[in-house]
C-alpha positions in Angstrom: 88.8 101.8 66.1 89.8 100.0 69.3 89.9 101.8 72.7 93.4 101.5 73.9 94.6 99.8 77.0 97.5 101.6 78.8 100.2 99.9 80.8 102.2 101.9 83.1 105.9 101.0 83.7 108.5 99.4 81.6 109.5 96.9 84.2 109.1 93.0 84.0 105.4 93.1 85.1 104.7 96.0 82.7 106.4 94.3 79.8 104.6 91.0 80.5 101.2 92.5 80.7 101.8 94.5 77.5 103.0 91.6 75.6 100.1 89.4 76.7 97.4 92.1 76.0 99.0 92.7 72.5 99.0 88.9 71.9 95.2 88.9 72.7 94.6 91.6 70.1 94.4 94.7 72.3 95.6 98.1 71.3 98.4 98.6 73.8 100.2 101.8 74.9 102.9 101.8 77.4 104.0 104.8 79.4 107.3 104.9 81.2 108.4 107.9 83.5 112.1 107.4 82.9 114.3 107.3 80.0 117.6 105.6 79.5 119.5 103.6 76.8 118.3 100.2 78.4 114.7 101.5 78.4 115.0 102.7 74.9 116.2 99.3 73.9 113.1 97.7 75.7 110.9 100.1 74.0 112.2 99.4 70.6 111.5 95.7 71.0 107.8 96.4 71.9 107.4 98.9 69.3 108.6 96.3 66.8 105.6 94.0 67.7 102.9 97.0 67.6 103.0 98.1 71.3 103.3 101.9 71.3 105.8 102.9 74.0 106.3 106.5 75.2 109.3 107.2 77.5 109.5 110.3 79.8 105.8 110.2 80.6 105.2 110.6 84.4 102.1 109.2 86.1 100.1 112.4 85.6 96.7 113.0 84.1 98.3 114.9 81.3 100.3 111.8 80.1 96.8 110.1 79.5 95.2 113.1 78.0 97.9 113.4 75.4 97.2 110.0 74.0 95.2 109.7 70.7 92.3 108.2 72.6 91.1 107.9 76.1 92.0 104.4 77.5 89.4 102.0 78.7 91.8 100.2 81.2 94.9 101.1 82.9 97.3 98.3 84.0 99.8 99.2 86.8 102.8 97.6 88.3 102.7 96.4 92.0 105.2 99.3 92.8 102.4 101.9 92.3 100.0 102.4 95.1 96.5 101.4 94.2 95.1 104.4 95.7 97.4 106.9 94.0 95.8 110.2 93.4 96.2 110.0 89.6 94.6 106.5 89.5 91.7 107.9 91.5 91.4 110.6 88.8 91.5 107.9 86.1 88.7 106.0 87.8 86.7 109.2 88.1 86.9 109.5 84.4 85.7 106.0 83.8 88.9 104.0 83.5 89.2 100.6 85.0 92.5 100.4 86.9 94.0 96.9 87.5 97.2 95.1 87.9 99.2 92.6 85.8 97.8 89.6 87.7 94.3 90.6 86.8 95.2 90.6 83.1 96.9 87.1 83.6 93.8 85.8 85.3 91.5 86.8 82.5 93.9 85.2 79.9 94.2 82.0 81.7 90.4 81.4 82.2 89.6 77.7 82.9 93.0 76.9 84.4 92.6 76.4 88.3 94.9 78.7 90.3 96.4 77.8 93.6 96.8 81.2 95.3 99.3 81.5 98.1 99.7 84.7 100.3 101.0 85.8 103.6 103.4 88.1 105.1 106.2 85.4 105.5 106.5 81.9 104.3 104.6 82.3 101.0 107.6 81.8 98.6 108.7 78.6 100.4 105.1 77.3 100.3 104.7 78.3 96.7 108.0 76.7 95.7 107.4 73.5 97.6 103.8 73.1 96.2 104.8 73.5 92.7 107.7 71.0 93.4 105.5 68.4 94.9 102.8 68.7 92.2 105.4 68.6 89.4 107.3 65.6 91.0 103.8 64.0 91.4 103.1 64.2 87.8 100.9 67.3 87.4 101.9 70.2 85.1 101.7 73.0 87.6 104.2 75.8 87.2 104.7 78.6 89.8 104.6 82.3 88.9 103.4 85.6 90.4 105.5 87.2 93.0 108.1 84.4 92.4 110.0 83.5 89.1 108.0 84.3 86.1 105.3 86.9 86.3 101.7 85.7 86.0 101.5 87.5 82.6 104.6 85.9 81.3 103.1 82.5 82.1 99.9 83.4 80.6 101.6 84.4 77.3 103.4 81.1 77.3 100.0 79.3 77.8 98.6 81.2 74.7 101.6 80.0 72.5 101.7 76.4 74.0 100.0 73.7 76.0 98.0 74.8 79.0 99.1 73.5 82.4 96.8 71.5 84.6 97.1 74.0 87.5 98.9 77.2 88.3 100.6 77.9 91.6 100.7 81.7 92.2 102.3 83.6 94.9 100.5 86.8 95.6 101.6 89.9 97.6 99.1 92.3 99.0 100.1 94.7 96.3 99.0 92.1 93.6 95.9 91.0 95.4 94.3 94.5 95.8 94.8 95.2 92.0 93.3 91.8 91.0 89.6 91.8 92.3 88.4 89.2 89.9 90.9 86.4 90.8 88.9 83.4 92.2 91.5 80.6 93.1 90.4 77.0 93.5 92.6 76.7 96.5 93.8 79.6 98.7 96.6 79.3 101.3 97.2 82.0 103.9 100.6 81.4 105.6 101.2 84.2 108.1 100.0 87.7 109.1 102.3 90.2 110.8 102.7 94.0 110.3 104.3 94.8 107.0 103.9 97.2 104.1 102.2 99.7 106.5 103.8 102.6 104.8 101.6 101.5 101.6 98.5 100.2 103.3 98.2 102.4 106.4 97.0 100.1 109.0 97.3 96.4 109.9 93.5 96.1 109.5 93.6 97.3 105.9 96.6 95.0 105.1 94.7 92.2 106.7 91.5 92.8 104.7 93.5 92.8 101.4 94.9 89.4 102.2 91.6 88.0 103.4 90.2 89.1 100.0 92.0 86.4 98.3 90.9 83.8 100.6 87.3 84.9 100.5 87.2 84.1 96.8 88.8 80.7 97.1 87.1 77.4 96.6 89.1 75.7 99.3 90.8 77.7 102.1 94.0 76.5 104.0 95.1 78.6 107.0 98.1 78.3 109.4 96.9 77.7 112.9 100.3 78.5 114.4 99.9 82.1 113.4 98.6 84.2 116.2 96.8 86.8 114.1 95.1 84.2 111.8 94.1 82.0 114.8 92.6 85.2 116.6 90.4 85.7 113.6 89.3 82.0 113.3 85.7 82.7 113.8 85.8 84.6 110.5 86.7 81.5 108.5 84.1 78.9 109.2 84.9 76.8 106.1 88.7 77.0 106.4 90.9 73.9 107.0 93.5 74.6 109.6 97.0 73.1 109.6 99.7 73.2 112.2 103.4 72.4 112.4 102.8 71.6 116.1 100.8 69.3 118.2 97.1 68.7 117.8 96.4 69.7 121.5 96.9 73.3 120.8 93.6 73.5 118.7 90.6 74.8 120.4 87.6 72.5 121.0 85.7 74.4 118.3 88.4 73.9 115.6 89.0 70.7 114.0 92.6 70.2 112.9 93.2 69.3 109.2 97.0 68.4 109.6 99.3 68.5 112.6 102.7 67.1 113.9 102.8 64.3 116.4 106.0 62.3 117.3 107.9 63.9 114.5 105.4 62.6 111.9 103.0 64.7 109.9 99.5 63.5 110.6 95.8 63.8 109.6 92.6 62.2 110.8 93.7 58.9 109.2 96.9 58.8 111.1 100.7 59.5 110.5 101.4 60.5 106.9 105.3 60.7 106.8 108.2 61.9 108.8 108.7 65.7 109.0 112.4 65.2 108.5 111.5 64.4 104.8 111.8 68.2 104.3 115.4 69.0 105.1 114.9 72.6 106.1 115.5 73.9 109.6 112.9 75.7 111.9 109.4 75.3 113.3 108.3 77.7 110.6 109.3 75.1 107.9 107.1 72.5 109.7 104.2 75.0 109.1 105.2 75.4 105.5 105.4 71.6 105.1 101.9 71.2 106.6 100.4 73.9 104.3 102.1 72.4 101.2 101.0 68.8 102.1 97.4 69.9 102.6 97.5 71.5 99.0 99.1 68.4 97.4 96.6 66.1 99.1 93.7 68.3 97.8 95.3 67.9 94.3 95.2 64.2 94.6 98.8 63.1 95.5 99.4 60.2 97.9 101.4 60.6 101.2 104.3 58.5 99.6 104.3 60.9 96.5 104.4 64.0 98.8 107.2 62.5 100.9 109.4 61.7 97.8 108.8 65.2 96.6 109.8 66.7 100.0 113.0 64.6 99.9 114.0 66.0 96.5 113.1 69.6 97.4 116.3 71.8 96.9 115.1 74.6 99.0 114.5 78.3 98.1 117.1 80.7 97.1 117.5 83.7 99.5 115.5 82.1 102.3 117.9 80.5 104.9 119.9 79.4 101.7 123.1 77.5 102.9 125.9 78.7 100.6 129.0 77.1 101.9 131.1 76.2 104.9 134.6 77.7 105.1 137.0 77.2 108.1 134.3 75.8 110.2 131.8 78.8 109.6 128.6 78.3 107.6 127.3 81.2 105.4 123.6 81.6 105.1 121.8 83.8 102.6 118.5 85.0 104.0 118.1 88.1 101.8 114.3 87.5 101.4 114.0 88.4 105.1 112.9 92.0 104.3 111.1 92.6 107.6 111.8 92.1 111.4 109.5 89.0 111.6 111.0 87.2 108.7 114.5 87.8 110.1 113.2 86.6 113.5 112.2 83.3 111.9 115.8 82.9 110.6 117.4 83.7 114.0 115.0 81.2 115.8 116.0 78.5 113.1 119.8 78.5 113.7 122.0 77.8 116.6 124.0 80.2 118.4 126.5 82.0 118.2 126.0 83.8 115.0 127.3 86.9 113.2 124.3 88.6 111.6 124.4 91.0 108.6 121.4 93.4 108.8 120.4 96.6 106.9 119.0 98.1 103.9 115.9 100.3 103.8 114.0 100.0 107.1 110.3 99.3 107.2 107.7 100.2 109.7 107.0 97.3 112.1 107.6 96.0 115.6 111.2 95.2 116.2 111.0 93.9 119.9 111.1 90.2 119.3 113.8 90.6 116.6 116.0 92.6 119.0 115.6 90.0 121.8 116.5 87.1 119.4 119.6 89.1 118.3 120.5 89.4 121.9 120.1 85.6 122.3 121.7 84.4 119.1 124.1 87.0 117.8 127.6 87.5 119.1 128.0 90.3 116.7 125.8 92.3 114.4 127.3 94.1 111.3 125.0 96.9 109.8 125.0 98.2 106.3 123.0 100.4 104.1 120.5 103.2 104.8 119.3 101.7 108.1 122.6 101.6 109.8 122.0 104.5 112.2 118.3 103.4 112.8 119.3 99.9 113.7 122.3 101.0 115.8 119.9 103.0 117.9 117.4 100.3 118.2 120.2 97.9 119.4 121.5 100.3 121.9 118.1 101.0 123.3 117.4 97.3 123.6 120.7 96.8 125.5 122.1 94.4 122.8 125.1 92.9 124.6 127.2 91.9 121.6 129.6 93.7 119.2 128.0 96.2 116.7 129.9 97.2 113.6 128.9 99.3 110.6 129.8 99.3 106.9 128.3 101.0 103.9 128.0 98.1 101.6 127.9 94.3 101.7 131.3 93.9 100.0 132.8 95.7 102.9 130.5 94.2 105.7 131.0 90.5 104.7 134.9 90.5 105.2 134.3 92.0 108.6 131.7 89.6 109.6 134.0 86.8 108.6 136.8 88.2 110.9 134.3 88.6 113.7 133.0 85.1 113.3 136.6 83.9 113.6 137.4 86.0 116.6 134.2 85.1 118.4 134.2 81.5 117.7 130.8 81.8 115.8 129.6 78.8 113.7 127.7 80.9 111.2 127.4 84.2 109.3 123.8 85.0 108.5 122.7 87.7 106.0 119.2 88.4 107.2 118.6 92.1 106.6 115.2 92.8 108.2 115.0 95.5 105.6 113.9 96.2 102.1 116.7 96.2 99.5 115.9 99.3 97.6 118.5 101.6 99.0 121.3 99.8 97.1 119.5 96.9 95.1 116.8 96.5 92.7 115.3 93.8 94.7 116.1 91.1 97.4 117.1 88.7 94.8 119.9 90.9 93.5 121.0 91.6 97.1 121.2 87.8 97.8 122.9 87.0 94.5 125.6 89.7 95.4 126.0 88.2 98.8 126.3 84.6 97.3 129.0 85.7 94.8 130.9 87.4 97.6 130.9 84.3 99.8 131.7 81.9 96.9 134.7 84.1 96.0 136.2 84.0 99.5 139.5 82.1 99.7 
């Protein structure tokens, strides 16, 4: 009789992990704390293929003790803290606790992974790397914290042909629950305070991110990031890239890629113009350099990479240009879920702007974001749970522009449009600087709603 594997949570990652484990012959049970008609429908689909689903089972030791047999492994979603007290109790009783990415890694043994992490920039770099490799003739789909879950892709690999490489975006939540993952290439884009409500300290957050790179065959790091650069001595084997000039590198650090005269360069000379990637901002030059480093490592030529950059459509929800209406351009930057990500967007666009900000506030240092709002935004329209918090922050910082508040985006956008017309602003920017969970399932749903509202404007 098999020892069961228990998956916690009937969300996308949980369903993917359960299906993958089931396809590999495991005895799978899935526990979900909630119960609804939609969850019942999902449960019925899984029950039909032999996965035992139990709804209304909270994350408590009693839920596991009620199972016919004690599990060998418990698979959790990224939304569950890795040090949750119940998980520690399970470990004390001999259970192995991992995340969905660990399950996918084991199922895709033999396929090289390109792992990309960072506080900001990882989605753009992941999307660009996958696009460049695919355009260059390599079968290299993206998954993880973007698009399909790693388990969903692993299941597809079991049922069809295996890709040559896999490009995986990895959050800190996913990394800490996937201790066995050893990527052939590891990329670290940026490191600024984020998820401190979960990880506690910046040092802990940094060490989790570093864990991915420490187990990578080749390491690419962003020399323009202050925190990464300050810890350069800890990465003697890393290759450093920059979206800026070569002169900024210390004498002890040999640059791998940099920008000179609007050209991306390496030790052999200019590779191609930075303008090949039609995305604004210095941060996108950093993203370009990191993605190019990976593509070169995978065997693509500079000409192939340039052609891939020129055909890259950009990333939804990250400074996504939706439309221009009456001389005002509307940008969807819903993926800016913290102060630093929103700061990047503000620095990338010309003033004056109307900025839509709000949602569920995170811990972090808002000083630079507030300063950029003062310089770039003629008006700020606040929405969601963070309205009062943000209004207080703006007031304390002496923000000189107009501040308005609305409860929801469908109320905030028409007001932002009117303010943009009155104040002669050239753009309306949704850049929340907040998580979405007060009103939306995730930043993608929030961004999709904004796009629908903008596209419906007469």
